[in-house]
N, C-alpha and C positions, 0 to 999 in steps of 0.2 A: 625447490625448482619451481613447480607450477607458478606460484605464486608469482616469483621474480617474472618468470615468462610473462606472464597476466602484465604483470604491471610494464612491464616493459615495453611490451604490446601497445599499452595505451597511451605510452609515452607518443611512438610513433603515430598511433592514430589523431594522437589531439593535435601534433606539430604539422602533418598532411593536412589537417582541415582547418588550421590558423588562415593560410591564403586563401584559400576557396571560400570562405564563411566572411571573410573581409571585402573579397573582390565582388564574387557573386551576389551575396544578400546585403551586405552593409551593416549586419547586424547591430554591431560591437565595431568597437575603434581598438585596436591593440596598442602597445600591451592593454590589458584591461587595466580597470580603475581597481588597485588594491584596496583603497580605503573605503568602498561601498560597502554596505551588512552583507553578512554571509549568505544569504539568501538572493542577494543579487548576482553577488559574485558566483554563487553555482549555476546562476540562472544563464546569465552571458557566457557561463564554460559551455553550457552543454549547448548553447546556440552556435558556438566555436565547433565543437563538436560532431552537431547535428545540424549543420543550417536550415533545414526543412526539417518540422517538427515528426512529420510521420518517420523520420529516418531514426528516431528515438531507439536507444537498446540496438545497434546498427541494422537496423531493419534494411532490407533491399527492396522493397516494394511496399507498397501504401497496405496496410491493414488495421482493421477495428480490433482493438488489443486493450487488453486490462492495464498494460503496463505507461499505454500512451494515456490513459486517461487519469492514471496516480500522477504523473509529473505536470499533465497537461492544469489539473484541477490543483494543485501546489501552485504553478505559475499563476493563474486564473486568482488564485485569494493573493498572490501578491499586487497581480495588477490591480485588484480594487481597492487597495493602499495606494499605490503609489502614481494609478493613472498614467504609468507608460506605454504609449502603443508602441511601442515593439513589442511587448509581452499581449496585448490583444491581437496585434495582426499572426503570430506567431502561431498561438492558440487558436485563432478562426482559420488559418489556412490548415491544420490538419484535418477539422472537423467539415469545414465545405470542400475538401476534397472527397470526404466518404460520403457525407449526406446530403442526399440528394432531394428534390424541391416537396416530393410527394412525400418524404419523411422516412424512406427506404436506406438502407447504408450499406454499401458495398462491403463486400467480404464476409459480411454478417448474414449466418444461416440461424434463424430460430430454433430449426429442428435438432440441432446439436443440443440445444437444453445445457447450455455451457453457464453457470452463473458467473463466471469471469467476465462474460460478453456484456453484462449489464451495468461494469463498472463504468466504464469512458463515459455513461448517460450522465454521470451526476453536474459534468460541466454543460450539457444541453440547458440547463435549466438558465444557468448564468447567461448563455450564448442568447436563448430565447428572451431574456429580460432586459440584455444590454440592447438587444438591437430590432427586438420585435417580427424576426424574419420567423415566419409558421412554421418553416420546416424541420427548426431545433424541437418543438414541440411535439412535431408530428413523429420523431423519431422515438422524441421519449415515450410516447404513447404505444411504440411498436417496441419499446424493450418491455414498457409495464405490460405488454400483452405477453411476454413471455411468460412472466410470473404467475398468472392465470392458470397457464396450462401447464407448467415447470414440475417433473415426478418428484415426487416427495416419501419422506416414512410415513409410515403408519400413523405415526403422531404427528404430523404437517411439515416436518423439517424439510427444508429444501436440498435436493440432491444437491451435492458437489458438479456433475456433469451427467447425462443419460448415458454415460459409458463408464461411469464409476456408480452401478446402481446402492441404492438405500445408505448411502456414507455422507457424511457431515464431516469438515473440514473446518479449522476454525477461519483459515481464508475466505472461505466464501460466505463468512459474516459481513465480510469487509467488502467481500464483491457486491451481494445484492441489500443488504440492509440499508446503507445510509440511502441508496435511490429510491429504493421500496419507500421508506419513511417520507423523505425527500417530495415524492412523487404524491405521496398521501397526502399531506399539510396543504400541499399547493393547489391540486385538481381532483384529489378522491374523494371517498367516504373516512371520513375519520374515525369510524368505528374499525377500519380496516389497520389500523394502528395496532392490533390486538395480536393482529398476525405476526407484525414485527417484532414485537415482543415477542411470543412464541419464537421465533428463533433463536435467542437468548436465552431463553430459558430451558428450552433442550440444551444447550449447551454445558449450562450450569447444573443439567440434572445428570448428565449420563459421561461429562469428560473431563472429569475432575479426578486428579489425583490426592488421595489422603495426605500423602506423606509430604507433597509440597506445597497443597494448596492452588495449584496452577492446574489449568487444561492441557492436553493430552492433543497432539497436532490434528488427530484425526478417530473419527467411530465409524463403526460399522454397524449398522442397526439389524443385518442379517446375522454377522457374525461368520461369513464364508470367507473371506480375505484372508488369506497366509499371512498379513501382519497383523491383523487382529485377534486379539485375547478372545480365545472362545470361550469364556465365561461376561467377559464384559462389554467384548466386540472393539476395546478400545486399541489405537497405536503405542507403541511402547516407550516413547522417548516424547521430551518438551523442545521444542525447535523451537528457537527465540523467532525467529520472524514470523510465525504463525501465531505464535504470542502478541505478534507485535501487530499482523492483521487484525486479532481480536480487539486488542487494545482499542487501535485506531477505528473498528466500526462502532464499538461502544460511546467515545466521547463524540463520534460524528451524530450518531444517532442521538445523543443527549443534545444534542446542539440544532435539532430542527425537529425534535416531538414537545409538544406544549409542555412545560411543566407541572399543569394540574391534571395532566394526566394520571390516573390512579396507578400505572403502572412505572413510572418517570421516577418515582424515587427508589422504587426499589431496585429500577437499572442504576442507579444513579451511587447506591448500596454495594452494589455488585461490581462496579469499574472502582471501586475505592478498595475492597476488599483482594481485586485482582492485582491492581496498583502494587498495594502494599505487600502481596507473593513475589511480584517479581523484584521488587526492592531487595526481599531476601540474600537475591540470587548477583547482586549486580556488584561487577567486579569495582575493586578501590580505584580502579581509573576511571569510571564512570560508564563504562562498557557491560557489555553483556556475552555470552560464551554463545557459538555455534548451538550446542547441546546445553541447555539453561543451568540445568543443576548438576553437571559433569565435571565442572572446569578443571578438578584438579586430574581428569581422567586425560592417558597420553596420550596426542594428537588432536586434542578440542584447541579452539580459536575461539581470541575474542572478534564478532563479526560484526559487520557496519550497517544493515539493513535492520536488521532486530533492532540494534542501541537505538538506529535513528528513529524507527516507530515508536518505539518505546517513549523514549525522549517527546517526540511530537505531542504523544498522546498525556502524557504528564503539563507538557506545558499548557495545552489548549484545555485541559481539563483546570489546572490553575487559572489558567486566564479567563476563562468563563463560567469561574466559582463552581466549578463541578467536585475539586477536589480545594482543601484547606490550601492558602495561600503560602505555606511552608514547604509545598512539595511542589512552587517552581524552584527552590533550591537542589532538588533530583536531577530535573531534569536539567539546570545549568549545570551540575554535574555531569548528566548523560553526554551534555552536548562539549563540553570541554573535553571529556574523553575521546569524541570524533574527532576536534581538532587535534590533539593530541597524538593521538594514536592511527588516524585511518586519514586525515587529509594530507594531499602532498601539493606544494605549488611548481610550476614552472616558473624558473628565476626571470626566464624572458619575456615568457607572454602574462604571468600572475595567473595563467590558466588552471582553474584549481580540479583535483579529481579526488572522487573518494573509493580508498581503499576497499581490498578485505573484502568485499562481497559475496557472501554465495551465491551462484548464477542462478542455482534452479534447485530444489529438494520438493519430491512429492510421494505420494504410494500409490504402491499398484502399478498399471500400465506394462508397456512392453516395451523397454526390458522392465523387467518388474524391481519394483523399488518397495523394499520389504523391512523398513524404518527402524531398522538397527542402526547402534551407535556408526558403525562401520559403513553404513550406507550413507549419514549425513556428511561422514568426513570425505567421502570420494567423492561430492560432487564438486566442481572445479572453482575455484576462484578467482575474479575478474572485479577490475575497478570501473567505477561509472555504472555498473548493473543500475538501470531504472530503478530498482527496485530497493534500491539505498539512496538515490538522489532524488529522488519527490520528495520521501520523508525527511530528509537533512532540510529539502529547503522549508516545507513547512516548519519543523522543528525551530530553523532560524527565527522565520517570519514570526512564529507565536511567543517567543524567546524576545522579542521586542516588543510586544502590545504592552 
């Protein structure tokens, strides 16, 4: 029932935005051109839903947030191939609303030490190189400063957030590591790359389940959390979106670190081993379950964001030669599953929607999230959640390369 309500709400919202997008911002012509690439079809559909980029994910006011960074990075990648000025304008609109001339960022609070808030910084590199405006570099410097003082585990792993002490989540590797690596390569001391690789080394050391060959969602180094195993500190389950975050972190870091760095071959090998393990649990439709390895358990469902993220990571990995060429076929199977199982099309407007996205999931907090199977099943499912849309655009983009 919940899925049906959310899907209906998405259609209503989409229809409501059609006229406002076309009249207010003239981003797109209606109905949309259904002969374009899937990446452009989804971008234009997002522009219909959210005429200004700060509205992404139904935000009611502008805020510096990781989901905007995810989706706008995807749009940036498509822009770099198409040079469609609408895309650049859409991306810049968000960043110019929040990034001030002195490099300060509205709504960003460095003292919260939230690794998620580093993620939107990846687009700053592009904007600085595209425009030459120094405010983008200054804002990237500010985010880099967070990583200098960000709290860490005893072994040097970034805490997920200040309010989640001693915890590393797979999500956090995507939020921090690609920005950290690219900043170092562009502006920093290359010796600092060892610290980037350390983050992956700690995940590889602590978070894996021997039975599945996959990392679990989170690790509490203090072993104090109720969701954490008292001996290992690990959470109970594999959550496919957390696996997707980790896969994207690995391939995005591999893209920017030098091939000749002594630890690059290690990370590339671990990336391939990780992808091989995820393929064990790929459904015959090409998609993945919300709780990855428990597909036969009642209540589990095929979920879009984890599927899109893993598909993107494989497509990009094959495109950039971090995976053997034949892995593109696995990515194509994943994307075909997204199209067949999780994409709907408004027949009047050609606006497309990504269905079956878990809205949110985490560990601990208030109300407390215990990491149980029932917990992952309890979180709402909605269409067009940004955490699925951005990876869908990226997957479509890299499969066309």
